[in-house]
C-alpha positions as CSV (number, residue, x, y, z in Angstrom):
1,M,-123.2,91.1,245.6
2,S,-123.1,94.0,243.0
3,K,-125.3,95.5,240.4
4,Q,-123.5,93.5,237.6
5,D,-124.9,89.8,239.3
6,F,-128.1,91.4,238.9
7,L,-128.0,92.4,235.7
8,D,-126.4,88.8,235.0
9,C,-129.4,86.7,236.6
10,L,-131.6,89.5,234.6
11,E,-129.8,88.4,231.6
12,L,-130.7,84.8,232.2
13,I,-134.2,85.4,233.3
14,L,-135.2,87.4,230.4
15,H,-133.5,84.5,228.2
16,H,-136.4,82.2,229.6
17,E,-139.0,84.9,229.7
18,G,-138.9,85.7,226.0
19,G,-141.2,88.2,224.4
20,Y,-144.6,88.9,223.9
21,V,-147.2,86.2,224.7
22,D,-151.1,85.9,225.5
23,H,-151.2,82.4,225.7
24,P,-155.1,81.4,226.6
25,E,-154.0,78.8,228.8
26,D,-151.6,80.8,230.9
27,P,-153.2,82.2,234.5
28,G,-150.7,85.6,234.1
29,G,-152.3,86.8,230.9
30,E,-150.5,88.9,228.7
31,T,-147.1,89.0,228.9
32,N,-143.8,90.5,227.7
33,L,-140.4,90.0,228.5
34,G,-141.6,88.3,231.6
35,V,-143.8,91.1,233.3
36,T,-147.8,90.6,233.1
37,K,-149.9,93.5,232.1
38,K,-151.2,93.4,235.8
39,V,-147.9,94.0,237.4
40,Y,-146.7,96.2,234.6
41,D,-149.7,98.4,234.7
42,A,-149.2,98.3,238.8
43,Y,-145.8,99.6,238.6
44,C,-146.7,102.3,236.4
45,E,-149.2,104.0,238.6
46,K,-147.3,103.3,241.6
47,K,-144.4,105.6,239.6
48,G,-146.9,108.0,237.9
49,I,-146.1,106.9,234.3
50,A,-148.2,106.4,231.4
51,P,-147.6,102.6,230.1
52,K,-147.0,101.3,227.0
53,D,-149.0,99.2,224.8
54,M,-147.6,95.7,226.2
55,K,-146.7,94.6,222.8
56,K,-143.8,97.9,222.7
57,L,-142.2,97.1,226.2
58,E,-138.2,96.8,226.3
59,V,-135.9,95.9,228.5
60,S,-135.4,99.5,230.0
61,D,-139.0,99.7,230.6
62,V,-139.2,96.2,233.0
63,S,-135.6,96.3,234.5
64,L,-136.6,98.1,237.5
65,I,-139.8,96.0,237.9
66,Y,-137.6,93.0,238.1
67,K,-135.1,94.9,240.7
68,H,-137.6,96.5,243.1
69,E,-140.7,94.2,242.8
70,Y,-138.4,90.9,242.2
71,W,-134.9,91.0,243.2
72,N,-135.3,93.0,246.2
73,R,-137.9,91.2,247.4
74,V,-136.2,87.9,247.5
75,K,-132.7,89.4,249.2
76,G,-131.2,88.7,246.1
77,D,-128.3,91.0,247.0
78,N,-127.8,88.8,250.4
79,M,-127.5,86.0,249.6
80,P,-124.9,84.2,247.2
81,K,-125.5,84.9,243.1
82,A,-126.0,81.5,242.2
83,L,-128.7,81.0,244.7
84,A,-130.2,84.3,244.0
85,L,-130.2,83.2,240.6
86,C,-132.5,80.7,241.8
87,V,-134.6,82.1,244.2
88,F,-134.8,85.3,241.8
89,D,-135.9,83.4,238.4
90,F,-138.6,81.2,240.8
91,G,-139.8,84.5,242.4
92,V,-140.6,85.8,238.8
93,N,-141.9,82.8,237.3
94,A,-144.4,81.8,240.7
95,G,-144.2,84.8,243.1
96,T,-141.8,86.1,245.2
97,G,-143.7,84.9,248.3
98,R,-143.6,81.2,247.4
99,A,-140.1,81.3,245.9
100,A,-139.4,82.8,249.8
101,K,-141.9,79.8,251.0
102,Y,-139.6,77.4,249.5
103,L,-136.2,78.5,250.6
104,Q,-137.8,78.7,254.3
105,K,-139.3,75.6,254.2
106,M,-135.7,74.1,252.7
107,I,-133.9,75.5,255.3
108,G,-135.9,75.1,258.3
109,A,-137.1,78.8,258.6
110,T,-140.6,80.0,259.7
111,Q,-142.5,80.1,256.3
112,D,-144.0,83.9,256.4
113,G,-143.2,84.0,252.5
114,G,-140.9,87.0,253.5
115,I,-137.1,86.9,253.3
116,G,-135.6,88.9,256.5
117,P,-132.9,89.0,258.9
118,N,-133.6,85.3,260.4
119,T,-134.1,83.3,257.2
120,L,-130.6,85.0,255.9
121,K,-129.2,84.1,259.1
122,K,-130.6,80.2,258.8
123,L,-129.5,80.5,255.2
124,D,-126.1,81.3,255.8
125,A,-126.2,78.1,258.2
126,Y,-127.7,75.8,255.6
127,I,-125.2,76.8,253.3
128,E,-122.0,76.5,255.4
129,K,-123.3,73.0,256.7
130,N,-124.3,71.6,253.2
131,G,-122.3,73.8,250.7
132,L,-123.9,76.2,247.9
133,K,-123.8,73.3,245.2
134,K,-126.1,71.1,247.4
135,S,-128.0,74.1,248.2
136,V,-128.7,75.2,244.7
137,Q,-129.3,71.6,243.9
138,N,-131.9,71.3,246.8
139,Y,-134.0,74.1,246.2
140,Q,-134.0,73.6,242.3
141,K,-135.4,69.9,243.2
142,S,-138.1,71.3,245.5
143,R,-139.1,74.2,242.8
144,Q,-139.5,71.4,239.9
145,K,-141.5,69.0,242.3
146,Y,-143.6,72.3,242.5
147,Y,-144.0,72.7,238.9
148,E,-145.3,69.0,238.6
149,K,-148.0,69.2,240.9
150,L,-149.7,71.7,238.7
151,K,-152.6,71.4,236.7
152,H,-150.9,73.4,233.5
153,F,-147.9,71.1,234.0
154,K,-149.4,69.2,230.6
155,T,-149.5,72.3,228.7
156,F,-146.3,74.2,229.9
157,G,-144.2,71.7,231.8
158,R,-141.6,70.8,229.0
159,G,-140.6,74.6,229.5
160,W,-140.9,75.2,232.7
161,T,-138.6,71.9,233.6
162,R,-135.9,73.6,230.6
163,R,-136.0,76.6,232.6
164,V,-135.3,74.5,236.0
165,T,-132.2,72.8,234.7
166,E,-131.3,75.8,232.8
167,T,-131.0,78.0,235.6
168,T,-129.6,75.0,237.7
169,S,-126.9,74.7,235.1
170,S,-126.0,78.6,235.0
171,A,-126.2,78.4,239.0
172,L,-124.0,75.8,239.3
173,R,-121.1,77.5,237.2
174,W,-121.4,80.3,239.3
175,V,-120.6,77.9,242.6
């Protein structure tokens, strides 16, 4: 994978995440460009930088958060771009541990929420057996089922479903 693959995936994710939001029913709370205030403040503290007002965040303020806290955690550089997009997007939306566990469940790996060498080896075998297109479709189907079980699906379900559908479309174009 290349740096451009990460940037291509990030562009699609930012399209879904949009700008500043502070929806009272969103458990993530105050968010801008898909990054919650909690995640942003923790990242700034770790890096020793002063946080900006959430309403003033720009892509340059969050791109490294996406790279280090999401893309790298799901090992986006170690899987085909099409599937990396899906796992990365789910990790951003529902947590990297959950995204990893859903991938691990699909491929028959230990569901520990951390993608390591064993998961990647099983992923390669799974893709070899099922093909990349089917792998993307299977992952996204299970992701959609996750959303449908959430208590906030009535409020946010249309958006989540659109996100899964659009991410699947983009990923399949890259297969």
